[in-house]
N, C-alpha and C positions, 0 to 999 in steps of 0.2 A: 389575445394572441401574440405570440413570442416572434420576433422576427430576427433570425440570425441565419448565418450560412448553414447548410445542412452538412451532417457529420458523415465524413467517409468512413465506410465500415473497413476494418483492418482485418488481414488474414494472419496476423502474428499468433494469436492463440491457436489456430489450426496447425501452423507450421512447428510451433512448440510441441504440440501433441504428436506430432509426426516423428519427430526426433526423440519423444519421450522423457526429455530432460530440460534443464535450463541453466544458465551460467551465472557464477559468483567469483569473486577474486580470491584464489587460495594457491597454495603450493602443495605438493604430496607431503605427507608426513612419514618420516622413518624413524626407526627406534632410536637413533641418535640426535633426533632433532627435537630439542625442548625450547625452541625460541618462541616469542611472541611474534604474530604477523598482524600487520595493521594495514588498512586501505581506506582511502577516501575515493567516493565515487559521486559523480554528478550526472542527473538524468533529465532528459527533456522528453515529454510524453504528451499525447492528445488523450483528454480524458472523455469518458461517457457516462451514461447511468443517469440517476434521477434522486432528488431529495424531496420528502414530504415531512412537514411537521404540524401536528395537531396539538390545540390546547384546549383541554375541556370540549365543549360542544362545537368550537370553531374548527372544521375540518380544514386541513391545509391543503394548498394547491401543489400538485405534483408538478415539479420543476425540473425538466430535463438539464443536466449539467453543461452539455456543449450546446445542444439545439436550443434550448430555453434561456438559459443564462448567459450564453455567449462565452463559455470559458474554453478557450481554443487551446491552452497550454497549461501544463502542469509541470514544475520544476520540483526536482527532490534533490537533497544531499544526504549522504549515506556514509556513516562511518563503521566499519566492520573490523573486528578484532578475534582472532581465535589462536589456540594453542594446543599442539599436540599433547596428549596424556600417555600415549604409548604408540607402538607401530599400528595399532588397529584402532585407536579411539582419539577424539578431539572435542574439545568445548569451543563453541561459536558464540559470538555477542554481536549486536547489532544496534544501532540508533539512527534514525532517519527523520526528516523534517521535509514537509512539502508545502508547496504554495499553489493556490487555485485563484487566479485573477481574471475576471472578465466583466462585459457589461452588454446589456440588452436594452430594447425599448419595449415595454409592454402597453397595450392599447386598451385593458381592461383591468380591473382590481385584481390582485393576487393575494393570497392569505398564507401567513408563515408565523407560526408560533404565536397563534392568537392576534397577530397584527395584520391589518389590512394596509397592502401596499398600494398607493394611487399610481394611476396610469403615468407613464413617464419612464425615465432612466431608472434601471435598476442594475446595481453592480454586486459583484461576487468579490470579497475582500478577505477571503480566508488566507492568512499569511502564514509564513515558516512557524511562529510561534503558537499558531492555531492548531497545527498538525503534526503531531510528534508520535513516532512509534518505536518501541522497544522490542527485541526479540533475543532469546538465548536458546541454544539447542546442544545436545549431545550427539555426536556423529560416531558411527561405528562402521568399520570397514566390512563390506558384504562379499566382495570377490575381487579378484585381479584378473586381467585379461590382456591379450595382445602383448604388446611391447611397452609395458609400463602403465596400461590403463588400470584404473581401479573405480569401483562402485561403492559408493558409501549409502548408509541409511541414517536418518536422524530422527529424534524425537525432541520436541521443546515446547515453547510458548511464546506468544505475542502479545502485546499490549498496546493499544492504540488509544491516544489522546487526542479527539477531533472536536473542534469548536467552529462549526460551520457558520458563517458570518456573511449577511448580506448588507447593502446599504441602498436605501431608496426613499421616496417621499412617502411618508406615513399619512394615510387619509385622516381627515378632521374627526370622522366618527368612529375612528379605530378603537376596538376594546383594548387591545395591547399596543405597546409601544417598544418592543424588543425585536430586533431583526438578526438574532443569532440562536443557535441551538448547541448547547454544550453536551454532545454525545458522550463525552469523556466521564460526566458524573454517573452514567450508569455501567460504565465499562468494567469488564473482567478479564483476566487472562485468558486467552484462547490456546488450547492445545494444537500442535501441529505435528506432522509427520512430512518426511521428505525423502528423495532420493538425489543422488548427486554423483555426476561421472566427471572423472578427470581422465583425459587422454593426451599423452605428449604426441605431437606431430613431428616435430624436430627437438633438438636437444634444448632450444630456446623459446619454441612456441608451443602452445598447449591449447586444446579445446576443452571448454568447461561447460557444463550444462547441469541444471538444477530444476526440480519441480518440489514446491512445498505447498501443503494443504492444509487448512485450519477450519475446525467446526466446532462451534459452542451450540448445542440444541437448546430449546427453550428451557430457561433456567430462572429461578427467583434470584434477582441481581443483588439482593440482600438491601436494596434501599426502597424507600417509600417516597412516593409522590402521589398524592391522592390515592393511596392504597399500594398494593405490592406492584412493583415494577418487574414485568417479565422481559427477559433479554435473550436473542438469539444473534448469531454472529458467523460469518464465513469469510475466510481468507484464502486466497489463490495467489501464487507467485510462480512464474516460469521466466527463466533466463536462458539464453544460449550465447556465449562469448568466446572469445579468443584472448589468451593472456600470453604476453611477451617478456621473458626476462632480458631486459636490456642492459643490466649492470648487476655485480655482485649485490646481493640483498634487495635489489629494486626489480618491481615488475609494473607493466602496465596492461591494461584491459579495455576492450571494447566489446559491447553486447547489446542485444536486442531484448526487451523485457514487455512481459503483460503480467499486470497485477489487478486484483479484484478484492474489493472490501464490500462486504453486505453486513449492515447492522439494523436490528428491528427492536424498537422498545415499545412496551404497551403497558399502561395502567389506566385507571379510570380518568386520570387528568390528561395523560400524554399518549400520544400516538406518533412516534419518531421513526422515520424509515431512510436509510440511505444506501443506494447501490452506486458504487464508484469503480469505473474499470478505468485502465489507462493502457495504452500501447506506445513504446518509445524506446530510445536508444540511450545508451550510457557510456561514459568514459571514466576511467579510474586509474589510480596510481597507488602501488602498495609498498611496504618495506617490512624487512625480516630483521629482527634485533633479538 
């Protein structure tokens, strides 16, 4: 039995669906705008979901990330860059890194990646270098409305490198001796589609909203580990924010965000699943040059 505080359910996902879009840092592009735009963001979120890792015949214990592993906080740092190609098109790039830290006490053995974890303290030590994601997308303007509002559509891809690490006491009779699972070994780029709203509220203040969805159906990962490894993956990102131009070339942003990552890998040797959701807030600053 895992003893941690219960996970408070968030209504952020429902709110994001009601507004229909989510928020990123950006400025509207016009025909005479050939600048690069860069931004740095920091997020604090509450994670949810679960992870389970099988090794051969040793079924993994399903470990709830918040309620079971005691991971109460998820920190993310993100770097964005984008450049207009014309009045109606843009290229966007992103790099993010996240940290999942927490601890709990278990009163019976748990199984992870073929390793038996003895009762006692169990730590999650998935640090920034263990969780990195890249994304790239092409944006096209779909419609103009109101006083300067614009709706964009996007197509792109995301690539996640996740090495989920635990730390605990390994039982003396354990078959395995490794408390990590390198999900990135089987990773493939996941195609994404998005909708993005930019609407000026004043000359300096703007509403930003974005929804990005990605799905990779069951495919051959082109890797072998005890035979062919099949992979399926889902991504979801929703943000709603406000952007404020506080000086020439400079802008600040505050936003709420919901994210979801689902990855499932199957072969004769492995059966690895993670469902990771997060609800949080973020602050950022951007520069145009």
